[in-house]
C-alpha positions as CSV (number, residue, x, y, z in Angstrom):
1,X,0.0,0.0,0.0
2,X,1.3,3.4,-0.9
3,X,2.4,5.6,2.0
4,X,0.4,8.8,2.4
5,X,2.5,11.9,2.2
6,X,2.6,14.0,5.4
7,X,2.8,17.3,3.5
8,X,-1.0,18.0,3.3
9,X,-1.4,17.3,7.1
10,X,1.6,19.5,8.0
11,X,0.1,22.3,5.8
12,X,-3.2,21.9,7.5
13,X,-1.7,22.1,10.9
14,X,0.3,25.1,9.9
15,X,-2.9,26.8,8.7
16,X,-4.7,26.0,11.9
17,X,-1.8,27.3,13.9
18,X,-1.8,30.5,11.9
19,X,-5.6,30.9,12.3
20,X,-5.3,30.4,16.0
21,X,-2.6,33.0,16.3
22,X,-4.5,35.5,14.2
23,X,-7.7,35.0,16.2
24,X,-5.8,35.3,19.5
25,X,-4.2,38.6,18.2
26,X,-7.6,39.9,17.2
27,X,-9.1,39.0,20.6
28,X,-6.2,40.6,22.4
29,X,-6.6,43.8,20.3
30,X,-10.4,43.9,20.9
31,X,-9.8,43.4,24.6
32,X,-7.3,46.2,24.7
33,X,-9.5,48.6,22.8
34,X,-12.4,47.9,25.2
35,X,-10.3,48.3,28.3
36,X,-7.8,50.9,27.0
37,X,-5.0,49.8,29.4
38,X,-2.4,52.4,30.3
39,X,0.3,49.7,30.6
40,X,0.8,47.0,28.0
41,X,3.6,44.6,27.1
42,X,4.4,44.8,23.4
43,X,6.8,42.2,22.0
44,X,8.3,41.6,25.4
45,X,8.7,45.3,26.2
46,X,6.6,46.9,28.9
47,X,5.1,50.3,27.8
48,X,3.4,53.0,29.8
49,X,0.9,54.7,27.5
50,X,0.5,58.3,28.4
51,X,-2.5,60.1,26.9
52,X,-0.4,63.0,25.5
53,X,1.7,60.8,23.2
54,X,-0.4,57.6,22.9
55,X,-2.7,58.9,20.2
56,X,-5.5,56.6,18.8
57,X,-3.4,55.6,15.7
58,X,-0.4,54.8,18.0
59,X,-2.6,52.9,20.4
60,X,-4.0,50.9,17.6
61,X,-0.5,50.0,16.4
62,X,0.5,48.9,19.8
63,X,-2.7,47.0,20.7
64,X,-2.7,45.2,17.4
65,X,1.0,44.3,17.8
66,X,2.4,45.9,14.7
67,X,4.1,49.0,16.2
68,X,7.7,49.1,14.8
69,X,7.5,45.3,14.2
70,X,9.6,45.5,11.1
71,X,12.5,47.2,12.9
72,X,12.0,44.8,15.9
73,X,12.3,41.8,13.7
74,X,15.5,43.0,12.1
75,X,17.0,44.0,15.4
76,X,16.2,40.7,17.1
77,X,17.8,38.8,14.2
78,X,20.9,40.9,13.7
79,X,22.1,42.6,16.9
80,X,24.8,40.5,18.4
81,X,26.6,40.2,21.8
82,X,29.5,42.6,21.8
83,X,27.8,45.1,19.6
84,X,27.6,48.8,20.6
85,X,24.2,50.2,19.6
86,X,23.5,53.8,18.6
87,X,19.9,54.7,17.9
88,X,18.9,57.9,16.1
89,X,15.3,58.7,16.7
90,X,14.5,56.9,20.0
91,X,10.8,57.6,20.0
92,X,9.2,56.1,23.1
93,X,12.1,53.8,23.8
94,X,10.6,50.5,22.4
95,X,13.6,49.6,20.3
96,X,16.1,51.1,22.8
97,X,14.7,48.8,25.4
98,X,14.8,45.8,23.1
99,X,18.5,46.5,22.4
100,X,19.1,46.6,26.1
101,X,17.5,43.2,26.5
102,X,19.8,41.8,23.8
103,X,23.2,43.4,24.6
104,X,22.9,45.2,28.0
105,X,22.2,48.9,28.7
106,X,25.8,49.8,29.0
107,X,26.2,49.3,25.2
108,X,23.1,51.2,24.2
109,X,23.0,54.9,23.3
110,X,19.8,56.6,22.2
111,X,19.3,60.1,20.7
112,X,16.0,61.8,20.4
113,X,15.3,65.2,19.0
114,X,11.9,65.7,20.6
115,X,12.7,66.9,24.2
116,X,9.3,65.6,25.4
117,X,10.2,62.1,24.5
118,X,13.6,61.8,26.2
119,X,12.0,61.1,29.6
120,X,9.6,58.7,27.9
121,X,12.5,56.7,26.5
122,X,14.3,56.6,29.9
123,X,11.1,55.6,31.7
124,X,10.3,52.8,29.2
125,X,13.8,51.4,29.6
126,X,13.6,51.9,33.4
127,X,10.3,50.1,33.7
128,X,12.0,47.1,32.0
129,X,15.0,47.2,34.3
130,X,17.5,49.1,32.1
131,X,19.2,52.5,32.2
132,X,20.9,53.2,28.8
133,X,22.4,56.5,27.8
134,X,19.6,58.7,26.5
135,X,20.2,62.2,25.1
136,X,18.1,65.0,23.6
137,X,20.0,66.1,20.5
138,X,20.0,66.2,16.7
139,X,23.1,64.6,15.2
140,X,24.5,66.5,12.2
141,X,27.3,68.6,11.0
142,X,27.9,70.8,14.0
143,X,27.2,71.3,17.7
144,X,25.0,74.4,16.9
145,X,21.3,74.4,18.1
146,X,18.8,73.0,15.5
147,X,15.1,73.8,14.8
148,X,12.9,70.8,15.2
149,X,9.2,70.6,14.4
150,X,6.9,68.6,16.7
151,X,3.6,67.1,15.7
152,X,1.0,65.7,18.1
153,X,1.6,62.3,16.4
154,X,5.2,62.3,17.5
155,X,6.4,59.9,14.8
156,X,5.7,62.5,12.1
157,X,7.8,65.1,13.8
158,X,10.9,66.0,11.8
159,X,13.5,68.7,10.9
160,X,11.1,69.9,8.2
161,X,8.2,72.2,9.0
162,X,4.8,70.9,8.0
163,X,1.2,71.7,8.9
164,X,0.2,71.4,12.5
165,X,3.7,71.4,13.8
166,X,5.4,73.6,16.4
167,X,9.0,74.7,16.4
168,X,11.4,74.0,19.2
169,X,15.1,74.5,19.4
170,X,17.1,71.5,20.4
171,X,20.8,70.8,20.9
172,X,22.9,69.8,18.0
173,X,25.7,67.4,18.1
174,X,28.4,66.5,15.6
175,X,27.6,63.1,14.2
176,X,31.2,62.3,13.5
177,X,32.3,63.3,17.0
178,X,29.6,61.1,18.5
179,X,30.7,58.2,16.3
180,X,34.3,58.7,17.5
181,X,33.3,58.9,21.1
182,X,30.8,56.0,21.2
183,X,32.4,53.8,18.5
184,X,29.1,52.0,17.7
185,X,29.1,48.8,15.7
186,X,25.3,49.0,15.0
187,X,23.2,52.0,13.9
188,X,19.4,52.1,14.2
189,X,18.2,55.1,12.1
190,X,14.6,56.3,12.1
191,X,14.6,60.1,11.6
192,X,11.8,60.7,9.1
193,X,13.8,61.4,6.0
194,X,16.8,63.0,7.8
195,X,18.8,59.9,7.0
196,X,19.5,61.2,3.5
197,X,21.5,64.2,4.6
198,X,23.0,62.6,7.7
199,X,24.3,59.4,6.2
200,X,24.7,60.8,2.7
201,X,27.2,63.5,3.9
202,X,29.1,61.2,6.3
203,X,31.7,58.6,5.8
204,X,31.0,55.9,8.3
205,X,34.0,54.6,10.2
206,X,35.1,50.9,9.9
207,X,33.8,50.0,13.3
208,X,30.2,50.4,12.1
209,X,29.4,47.0,10.8
210,X,25.6,47.2,10.5
211,X,22.8,49.7,9.8
212,X,19.0,49.1,10.3
213,X,17.3,52.1,8.7
214,X,13.7,53.0,8.1
215,X,13.6,54.6,4.7
216,X,11.1,57.4,3.8
217,X,11.0,57.7,0.0
218,X,7.7,59.5,0.2
219,X,9.3,62.3,2.3
220,X,12.9,62.2,1.0
221,X,12.3,61.1,-2.6
222,X,12.8,57.8,-4.3
223,X,15.9,58.9,-6.2
224,X,17.5,60.3,-3.0
225,X,16.7,57.1,-1.1
226,X,18.2,55.0,-3.9
227,X,21.3,57.1,-4.1
228,X,21.9,56.8,-0.3
229,X,21.7,53.0,-0.5
230,X,24.1,53.0,-3.5
231,X,26.5,55.3,-1.6
232,X,26.4,52.9,1.5
233,X,27.1,49.9,-0.7
234,X,30.0,51.7,-2.3
235,X,31.4,52.0,1.3
236,X,31.4,48.3,1.6
237,X,27.9,47.6,3.0
238,X,25.7,44.9,1.5
239,X,21.9,45.3,1.4
240,X,20.5,42.2,3.1
241,X,17.1,41.6,1.5
242,X,16.3,38.6,3.6
243,X,16.8,40.5,6.8
244,X,15.2,43.7,5.6
245,X,11.5,44.4,6.1
246,X,8.7,46.7,4.8
247,X,10.3,50.2,4.6
248,X,13.2,49.0,6.7
249,X,16.6,48.3,5.1
250,X,19.3,46.3,6.8
251,X,22.9,46.7,5.6
252,X,26.0,45.1,6.9
253,X,29.7,44.7,6.1
């Protein structure tokens, strides 16, 4: 008698598992929307959701489990013991804290331009038992103060003035000087299009082995984004398509 192939059964079990996971995620999201908890655990990171920054779109992203999931997946798969992690655009400290979980707070350095979020990053990390170095600054060409434009939806804040933003002056820091001081091996970059000028005008030192970067072709332009990737590859970085995610590029050398 011919043996039945196990493939259809495995496929069926995989489909059932996927359906169970999807239903569980949907129920968790529905529960969160009904209860509106102020403290949640997202991908293993405890978050305190303050009303002033946890706007409805952001709550939805967190409750449904997809907030910064592309960056999280890249980081979880590529940050290695012994790395020194420099994050530009720390946000609410989710990725900063995940990096602490992976390599320890003493090797994690987070920069955030929005002065209101600096304490949020520190509190998020602290609630999870970590105390990384967190600074309010824009990294660029000089140490001169910089105009930064804050939006109520903090992730759309940037160096470019747009509708419904308010201007604040924040400290500037020399990117090259910080690279020399910290000597990071891993860069996490999410600065709403500012990556074009920052990385496009900087020669990264040899100790930087990896870059996880959210790209913003809609804000920065498709040609400028492509030119930046080409420039980095000419410096010895390879674009890892398998590790990269939606709107997130991972490069290493």
